[in-house]
TIKE-770003 format. One line per field, with one value per residue: x negated, y negated, z negated of N, C-alpha, C, O, CB in turn; residue in three letters; residue number from 1. Coordinates in nm, 2 decimals. Each point is the difference from the previous one (the first is absolute). Glycine has a CB too. Example, Ala and Ser with C-alpha at 12.3 -4.5 7.8 and 13.67 -1.06 7.14 Angstrom:
BEGIN
nxx [-1.32, -0.15]
nyy [0.57, -0.23]
nzz [-0.78, 0.19]
caxx [0.09, -0.09]
cayy [-0.12, -0.11]
cazz [0.00, 0.00]
cxx [-0.09, 0.08]
cyy [-0.12, -0.11]
czz [0.00, -0.08]
oxx [-0.10, -0.05]
oyy [0.00, -0.11]
ozz [-0.07, -0.01]
cbxx [0.29, -0.07]
cbyy [0.12, 0.17]
cbzz [-0.05, 0.23]
resn [ALA, SER]
resi [1, 2]
END
This chain:
BEGIN
nxx [-0.71, 0.03, -0.30, 0.09, -0.28, -0.04, -0.23, 0.08, -0.29, -0.06, 0.23, 0.25, -0.08, 0.16, -0.31, 0.04, 0.13, -0.33, 0.07, -0.02, 0.34, 0.01, 0.26, -0.05, 0.03, 0.29, 0.19, 0.05, 0.07, 0.15, 0.31, -0.23, -0.14, 0.28, -0.16, -0.33, -0.13, 0.03, -0.24, 0.13, -0.27, 0.25, -0.20, 0.20, 0.22, -0.19, -0.04, 0.30, 0.08, -0.27, -0.02, -0.26, 0.27, 0.02, 0.20, -0.11, 0.08, 0.29, 0.07, -0.07, 0.19, 0.26, -0.06, -0.01, 0.32]
nyy [-13.00, -0.32, 0.01, -0.21, -0.10, 0.13, -0.17, 0.15, 0.14, -0.23, 0.22, -0.22, 0.18, -0.14, -0.09, 0.32, -0.18, -0.01, 0.31, -0.28, -0.07, -0.02, 0.17, -0.31, -0.04, 0.18, -0.17, -0.22, 0.23, 0.25, -0.04, 0.24, -0.17, -0.01, 0.26, -0.10, -0.07, -0.31, 0.22, 0.17, -0.08, -0.02, 0.24, 0.12, 0.03, 0.14, 0.24, 0.03, 0.06, 0.20, -0.36, -0.09, -0.21, -0.19, 0.21, 0.23, -0.16, -0.07, 0.31, 0.08, -0.21, 0.10, 0.30, -0.08, -0.08]
nzz [-4.15, -0.05, 0.11, -0.29, 0.11, 0.34, 0.14, 0.26, -0.04, 0.18, 0.05, -0.13, -0.27, -0.24, -0.07, -0.10, -0.24, -0.03, -0.08, -0.18, 0.05, -0.34, 0.09, -0.06, 0.32, 0.03, -0.22, 0.23, 0.23, -0.15, -0.17, 0.02, -0.25, -0.22, -0.12, 0.06, -0.31, 0.14, -0.01, 0.27, 0.18, 0.21, -0.08, -0.21, 0.23, 0.21, -0.20, -0.06, 0.30, 0.12, 0.11, 0.15, -0.12, -0.25, 0.14, -0.19, -0.26, 0.10, 0.04, -0.29, -0.14, 0.16, -0.09, -0.32, 0.01]
caxx [-0.05, -0.06, -0.14, -0.04, -0.14, -0.09, -0.05, -0.04, -0.13, -0.02, 0.07, 0.15, 0.05, 0.00, -0.12, 0.04, -0.03, -0.12, 0.03, -0.02, 0.11, 0.07, 0.15, 0.05, 0.01, 0.09, 0.14, 0.09, 0.04, 0.05, 0.07, -0.03, -0.11, 0.03, -0.02, -0.14, -0.09, -0.07, -0.15, -0.03, -0.04, 0.07, -0.07, 0.04, 0.13, -0.02, -0.05, 0.11, 0.11, -0.07, 0.03, -0.11, 0.05, 0.09, 0.13, 0.02, 0.02, 0.13, 0.09, -0.01, 0.06, 0.15, 0.05, -0.01, 0.11]
cayy [-0.03, -0.13, 0.01, -0.13, -0.03, 0.09, -0.07, 0.09, 0.00, -0.06, 0.07, -0.01, 0.10, -0.05, 0.03, 0.08, -0.05, 0.06, 0.10, -0.05, -0.09, 0.04, 0.01, -0.13, -0.09, 0.05, 0.00, -0.11, 0.01, 0.13, 0.05, 0.14, 0.00, -0.07, 0.08, 0.05, -0.08, -0.10, 0.02, 0.12, -0.04, 0.06, 0.12, 0.11, 0.05, 0.07, 0.13, 0.07, 0.03, 0.06, -0.08, -0.09, -0.13, -0.06, 0.05, 0.14, 0.00, -0.05, 0.10, 0.10, -0.06, 0.00, 0.14, 0.05, -0.04]
cazz [-0.13, -0.01, -0.04, -0.06, -0.03, 0.07, 0.12, 0.11, 0.05, 0.13, 0.11, -0.02, -0.10, -0.14, -0.08, -0.12, -0.13, -0.06, -0.10, -0.13, -0.03, -0.12, 0.01, -0.05, 0.11, 0.10, -0.06, 0.04, 0.14, 0.03, -0.13, -0.03, -0.10, -0.12, -0.12, 0.00, -0.07, 0.09, 0.01, 0.09, 0.14, 0.11, 0.04, -0.09, 0.04, 0.13, -0.03, -0.07, 0.09, 0.11, 0.12, 0.02, 0.03, -0.09, 0.03, -0.05, -0.15, -0.02, 0.04, -0.11, -0.12, 0.01, 0.00, -0.14, -0.08]
cxx [-0.07, -0.15, -0.05, -0.15, -0.10, -0.04, -0.03, -0.14, -0.01, 0.08, 0.15, 0.06, 0.00, -0.13, 0.05, -0.03, -0.12, 0.04, -0.03, 0.10, 0.08, 0.15, 0.06, 0.02, 0.10, 0.15, 0.09, 0.06, 0.07, 0.07, -0.03, -0.11, 0.04, -0.02, -0.14, -0.08, -0.07, -0.14, -0.03, -0.04, 0.08, -0.07, 0.03, 0.14, -0.01, -0.05, 0.11, 0.10, -0.05, 0.04, -0.11, 0.05, 0.09, 0.15, 0.03, 0.02, 0.14, 0.11, 0.00, 0.06, 0.15, 0.05, -0.01, 0.12, 0.13]
cyy [-0.13, 0.02, -0.14, -0.01, 0.10, -0.08, 0.11, 0.00, -0.06, 0.07, 0.00, 0.10, -0.06, 0.05, 0.08, -0.07, 0.07, 0.09, -0.05, -0.11, 0.05, -0.01, -0.13, -0.10, 0.04, -0.01, -0.11, 0.02, 0.14, 0.06, 0.14, 0.01, -0.05, 0.09, 0.06, -0.10, -0.10, 0.02, 0.12, -0.06, 0.08, 0.13, 0.12, 0.06, 0.07, 0.14, 0.09, 0.05, 0.06, -0.08, -0.10, -0.15, -0.06, 0.04, 0.14, 0.01, -0.05, 0.10, 0.11, -0.05, 0.00, 0.14, 0.06, -0.04, 0.08]
czz [0.00, -0.04, -0.05, -0.03, 0.07, 0.13, 0.11, 0.03, 0.13, 0.11, -0.02, -0.09, -0.14, -0.07, -0.12, -0.13, -0.06, -0.11, -0.14, -0.04, -0.12, 0.03, -0.04, 0.11, 0.11, -0.05, 0.05, 0.14, 0.02, -0.13, -0.04, -0.11, -0.14, -0.13, -0.01, -0.08, 0.09, 0.02, 0.09, 0.13, 0.10, 0.04, -0.09, 0.04, 0.14, -0.02, -0.07, 0.10, 0.14, 0.13, 0.01, 0.03, -0.11, 0.02, -0.05, -0.15, -0.03, 0.02, -0.11, -0.13, 0.01, 0.00, -0.14, -0.08, 0.02]
oxx [-0.07, -0.03, -0.07, -0.06, -0.10, 0.07, -0.01, -0.07, 0.11, 0.04, 0.08, 0.12, -0.08, -0.04, 0.10, -0.10, -0.01, 0.10, 0.06, -0.02, 0.03, 0.05, 0.10, 0.09, 0.03, 0.09, 0.12, 0.10, 0.08, -0.07, 0.02, 0.00, -0.08, -0.03, -0.02, 0.02, -0.06, -0.06, -0.12, 0.05, 0.04, 0.07, 0.01, 0.02, 0.08, 0.05, 0.02, 0.05, 0.07, 0.05, -0.08, -0.08, 0.05, 0.07, 0.11, 0.08, 0.06, 0.10, 0.11, 0.07, 0.07, 0.11, 0.08, 0.02, 0.10]
oyy [-0.03, 0.09, -0.07, 0.09, 0.03, -0.09, 0.12, -0.11, -0.04, -0.06, 0.07, -0.01, -0.09, 0.12, -0.03, -0.07, 0.12, -0.02, 0.05, -0.07, 0.11, -0.09, -0.05, -0.08, -0.08, 0.00, 0.02, -0.06, 0.01, 0.03, 0.04, 0.10, -0.01, -0.06, 0.08, -0.12, 0.05, -0.05, 0.02, -0.10, 0.11, 0.10, 0.11, 0.12, 0.09, 0.09, 0.11, 0.12, 0.02, 0.06, -0.02, -0.08, 0.08, 0.03, 0.03, 0.08, 0.05, 0.02, 0.05, 0.08, 0.03, 0.03, 0.09, 0.07, -0.03]
ozz [0.10, -0.07, 0.06, -0.03, -0.05, 0.05, -0.03, -0.01, 0.06, 0.10, 0.07, -0.03, -0.03, 0.02, -0.06, -0.01, 0.02, -0.07, -0.10, -0.10, 0.00, 0.07, 0.05, 0.00, 0.09, 0.07, 0.02, 0.03, 0.10, -0.10, -0.11, -0.07, -0.08, -0.10, -0.09, 0.02, 0.10, 0.10, 0.03, 0.05, -0.02, 0.04, 0.05, 0.00, 0.02, 0.07, 0.04, -0.02, 0.09, 0.10, -0.09, 0.06, -0.08, -0.09, -0.04, -0.04, -0.09, -0.07, -0.04, -0.07, -0.10, -0.06, -0.04, -0.10, -0.07]
cbxx [0.05, 0.25, 0.03, 0.29, 0.18, 0.04, -0.08, 0.30, -0.16, -0.26, -0.28, -0.12, 0.01, 0.29, -0.22, 0.05, 0.26, -0.24, -0.12, -0.22, -0.02, -0.24, -0.11, -0.21, -0.27, -0.27, -0.23, -0.24, -0.26, -0.11, 0.16, 0.06, -0.07, 0.20, 0.26, 0.01, 0.03, 0.23, 0.09, 0.12, -0.27, 0.00, -0.19, -0.15, 0.03, -0.10, -0.25, -0.09, 0.07, -0.05, 0.33, -0.06, -0.06, -0.23, -0.11, -0.23, -0.31, -0.18, -0.15, -0.28, -0.28, -0.12, -0.16, -0.27, -0.20]
cbyy [0.27, -0.20, 0.25, -0.11, -0.12, 0.30, -0.32, 0.08, 0.25, -0.02, 0.08, -0.08, 0.28, -0.12, -0.18, 0.28, -0.17, -0.18, 0.12, 0.12, -0.18, 0.01, 0.29, 0.13, 0.02, 0.16, 0.08, -0.09, -0.16, 0.01, -0.20, -0.03, -0.02, -0.07, -0.02, 0.24, 0.13, -0.10, -0.12, 0.25, -0.16, -0.33, -0.26, -0.24, -0.28, -0.31, -0.20, -0.26, -0.20, 0.17, 0.05, 0.27, -0.02, -0.23, -0.18, -0.01, -0.09, -0.25, -0.09, 0.01, -0.17, -0.23, -0.06, -0.09, -0.20]
cbzz [-0.15, 0.01, 0.11, -0.06, -0.17, -0.14, -0.11, 0.10, -0.18, -0.17, -0.05, 0.25, 0.18, -0.02, 0.13, 0.15, -0.06, 0.13, 0.26, 0.13, 0.24, -0.22, -0.09, -0.22, -0.13, 0.01, -0.22, -0.18, -0.03, 0.27, 0.18, 0.30, 0.28, 0.23, 0.11, 0.21, -0.27, -0.18, -0.25, -0.17, -0.07, 0.04, 0.03, -0.19, -0.15, 0.04, -0.07, -0.19, -0.20, -0.21, 0.06, 0.03, 0.33, 0.08, 0.24, 0.23, 0.06, 0.14, 0.28, 0.18, 0.06, 0.20, 0.27, 0.12, 0.07]
resn [UNK, UNK, UNK, UNK, UNK, UNK, UNK, UNK, UNK, UNK, UNK, UNK, UNK, UNK, UNK, UNK, UNK, UNK, UNK, UNK, UNK, UNK, UNK, UNK, UNK, UNK, UNK, UNK, UNK, UNK, UNK, UNK, UNK, UNK, UNK, UNK, UNK, UNK, UNK, UNK, UNK, UNK, UNK, UNK, UNK, UNK, UNK, UNK, UNK, UNK, UNK, UNK, UNK, UNK, UNK, UNK, UNK, UNK, UNK, UNK, UNK, UNK, UNK, UNK, UNK]
resi [1, 2, 3, 4, 5, 6, 7, 8, 9, 10, 11, 12, 13, 14, 15, 16, 17, 18, 19, 20, 21, 22, 23, 24, 25, 26, 27, 28, 29, 30, 31, 32, 33, 34, 35, 36, 37, 38, 39, 40, 41, 42, 43, 44, 45, 46, 47, 48, 49, 50, 51, 52, 53, 54, 55, 56, 57, 58, 59, 60, 61, 62, 63, 64, 65]
END
């Protein structure tokens, strides 16, 4: 899976996206978010899909279709 606009922590692991990130900012890099309201926060989707990661939300959105 691609990780556009993501950076690594000092230990080399991918830094997690913040929960207050708006879907509007994710739409250009992740097509799974195209039908979601742009004002929705990533944290709201993490709670809805019971996951703690961006990849988990993306997987859940793909499975929903």
